N, C-alpha and C positions, 0 to 999 in steps of 0.2 A: 844844891847838889852839883858836884863835879861829875859830868857825864862824858864818857868816851864812846863815840859811835864808830864802829869799823864799817865803813861804807858812808852812808849819810848824804849822798848826792843824788840818788835816784829813788823813785817810787816810795816804798815803805821806809827805807832809811831816811829819805829826805823829809817825809811826813813826821817821823819821830824827831828829827833835828829841829824842824820848824816849830813843832809843838813844845819841845823843851825850851827853845829860845823864848817863845811866847810866855812861858811860865817863869822866865827869869833864871833858868838854870845856866850854869857855866859849861858850855858845850865845846868839845873838841871832836873833830872828825878826821879820820885817816882814810884817804881815798887815793885813787890812781891819777887824779888830775885830768880825767877825761870829761868831766862835767863841772860846772861852776858850783862851788860850795854854797850852801844857804847863807844868807846874811846873818851876822851876829855870832858866828862860830869861829873858833880857832881852827885853821885848816892845815893839816899835815899831809904830806905826800908820801905814799909808799905802795908798792905793788907786792901783795902778800904771796904771789906766785914766784917772785924773783929772789935770788940770794940777797940777804940783808934787807928784805922788803919791809921789815918791821923796825929798821934802824931809827926811824923818827920817833919811836916809842921807847927809846933807850932810857929816858928819864921821865919822871912824873908819876903821880898817884891820882886815883880817881875813886869816887864813891861807887860808881857803877859803870859797866860796859854793856853796850848793845851791839850785837853782831848779826849781820844779815846775809852772811856768806852762803852760797848755794852750789859750790863745786867741791873740789877735793877736800875731804875732812882734815887733811894735814894742815890746812891753813888755820882752821879753828884750833887744832891741837897745839900748833906753835904759838898762837896768840894767847891761848889759855895758860900755857906753861910760862910765857913771859910775864903775864900780868897777875898770876895767882897771888903773889905777895904784895901787889900794888893796887889792887881793887877789891872792894868788899863784896861785890855782887856782879854776876855776869848773866845777861839775858841773850838767848839765842833765838832768832826768828826761824823756827823750824817749819814743818809742814805736816798736815794730816796725811800726806802721801807716805809717811813712815809706817802706817798701819798695813798689816798684811791684807792682800786682796783676795777675794772681795771682803770688805769689812762688814757688810750688812748694814741695815738701818739702825739708827740710834746708837752707834758705837761711841763709847766714851774713852777716856784716857787709859783704861785698863785693857783695851783690846791689844792683842799681840802685835808686835812690830817686826819689820823686816830685819834681816841681818845687816850689820854694818861694822866697819872697822875705823877707829880713829887714825890709823896709819895708812889708809888707802888713798890711792890716787883717785881721780874722778872716774866713776863708773856709771851709775845711772842716778837720776834725781833722788829717788826714794832712799837708796842705799847711802848716797852722799849725805843727805840730811840726817839719817840715823847715825852714820859714822861721826858726824859733827856733834850730835847730841852726846855720844859716848866720849868724845874728846873733851867736851866741856865738863862732863861729870868727872872724868879722870883728873882734870886740872883744878877744878874748883870744888868738887864734892857736891853731894846732893843738896845740902842745905844752903849753898850759895849760888845755885844754878837755877835759872828759870827758863823753861822750854815752852815757847809759844808755837803750838802746832796749828798754824793758820790754815784756813780753807781758802775758798775763792776770795781774792782781794780785788776790789774795784776802787775807782775814784781818781781824782786829779793825779797827774804824774805817771799814770799807768804806762808801762813800757812793754807790755805783753801784747796788747792789741785787741782785747775782748770788748770792753765797753766802747772804746774809740771806734771799732769797726761798726758796731751797731748804730752808733750816733751818725757816723758818716753815711752809712747806708740809708738810714731813715731820712737824713737831711737831703739826700739825692732825690727822694720822692718816688712817685709811681707805685706800681704794685710791688709789695715787699713780701717775700716768702717768710711767713711767720710760723715757726714750728710750734705745733700744738702739744697739749691742749692749752688754751688761753689761761686757764687757772692753775697751770703747773707751778708748784711751789718751788721757790728758789731760796738758796741760803748763801750768803756772801757777807763780807765785811768791808766797809769803807776804810781805806788805809789810814785816814785821820782818826777814826774811832779805834782802830788797832793801836795807833800811836798813843792816843790819850790813855787807853787802858794799860798799855805796857808801862808807861811812866807811873801811873797810879800803883801798879803791881810792884814795881821796883821800890817805890817809896814805902810800900807796906811790907817789904821784905819777903814777898811770896817766892816760893821755889817749887820745883817739880814741873811736870807737864800740864799744860792747859790747852784744850781745844779753843782756839780763838777765831771764831767766825760768828756771824749774827745768828739769831734764833732761826730755827726751822720755819720756813714759810714767811720769812721777813718781807718778801714780796712774791709776786707771781710773774710769769713770762709776759702776761698781758699788761700788768702794771708797769713793768720795765719798759716795754715798747711804747706804751702810752706816754711815759715820762720822756722818752727819746723824742717823740713827736712834739710834745709840749715844749721841750727845751729848745729844739731846733726850729720851731715854727713851721714844721713840715705838714703838708696835706697828704702824706703817704697813705696808701691804701693797704692795710695789712690783710694778706690772704692766709688766714689760719688754715694750716694743713695738717692732716692726720700724720702722726709719727711714722706709721707704717709706709705711707707713700714717700716720705722723705728717705727712709732707710732703703726702700726698694729702688729708689733713684740713685743709690750709691753715695749719698751725701753723708759725710762724716760728722756725727755730733761732736760738740766741744771745739772742733778745729774749724770746719767750714761754717758751722753755725755756732759761734762762740757762746759760752755760758750754758747753752741748752744741752740736756741729755734726755733720752727718752724716758717717760714715766715707767717706773717699775723695773728699770734696768739696773744692773750692778753699778753702772756709772752714776746713775741718779742717786742711788742709795749711798754710794761712797762719797759723793760730793755735796749733795743737798739734803742729807739726812744725818748730820753729825750731832751728837749729844754735846751741847755746850753749857749744860747746867752748872758745871763747876765755875766757869768764867762769869756767867750771869750772876751766880751767887756771890762772886767777888766784885761785882759792880760794873761789869761790862754793859755799856749803853750804845745803841746803834741808831744813827739818824735815818730819816725816811729816805726811800729810794729816790724820790723826786729831787731831793737836795743833792744826793750823790751824782745823779745824772746831769742836773743843771750845772753844777760846779765843774764837772768833767767837760761838758760842752764849752763852758766859758774858757777853761784852760786850753782846750783843743783849738778853739777859735783864735785865741791869742797866738797860736803857733801856725796859723793859716791852715788848720785842719790836718797838719802832718805830725802825728804823734811819734815820739821817740820809739825805737824798736831795739830791744836787746838782741845783740848779735848771736847769742846762743839759743834763741827761741825762733821757731818758724813763724812766718807771717800767717795770719789767720784770716778767715773770711771766705765767702762763697763767690766764685767767679760769676760775673753778671750774666754771661751767656748760659751757663749751667742753670742759674736761677730762672732765667726766662724760659728755658726748656721745661723745667719742672712745673712752672706756673702754667704753661700752655697746656699741660696734660693733667692738671689737677684742678678740680672745681673749687675747693676751698670755700672760705667765706670771706667776703670783702667788707671794707668800711674804713673810714678815716682813722678810727681807733679800734678796729676789729669788730 
């Protein structure tokens, strides 16, 4: 298969490119040149936000296109228009954020979505992703467009800072504020599993929207932190703390304590209770959390613990002084693994 990836040098795009090369596909990536392209690909340089930013794609045909864009929908609109007669299939890495809030538990692909426009400049993340979906549909039609509405994505190459922060914090050791309950069910997908399934779906000619995240309860908060301790060799003591105490202390779920959202909250139902039966029925397979965590730590260690950070996303994690203050006033429960 001749595959064109718009992006392909960071996180999900890189995972897709590397998996495609591993499978023996002929891969071309168009990127801005800010990061080294994966080995084994043809590298083209172009900035989709600049005039003539798609000039490197003036010639060529492909069996399939994969697009990871997450800003102004006009970039997807322009690439879809350019490639509509030169590619058979177009996959867009969208987001479960396109669903109207709050989506409620067990929401599937039929849930209402936010408004968006293919002709919009960058507005907010959800509307940008929805506008890009509409841009792709307009350019390629419903039967040649695949929309992967991803949920929480973790794994090597993560440039958001969620799992890298937890790994670094656990590696530092000592008493760790562990947001309870320990058995809180989490839902996420390893970027490499997303990549593998995306390529399988393209080969099968799938189209339309698919929620692409692992099964509900694929792991728990306790299992995730235990895996962090195991991977880093840390003797950190997890102080499992009631969600109410965390919220009363003014700590923000998801940002100051990445991945975690309080049980029963709209945030937890929107992020960790997504119906993925359609993708699972089409063959989505997800690796164990211990493998995702261990491989992410190995990658992070090779970078001397300094994970890349997307400039358009805020840095995540709880300030050590604030953590210490909360721990000083919270009994919690302690133990090397909770």
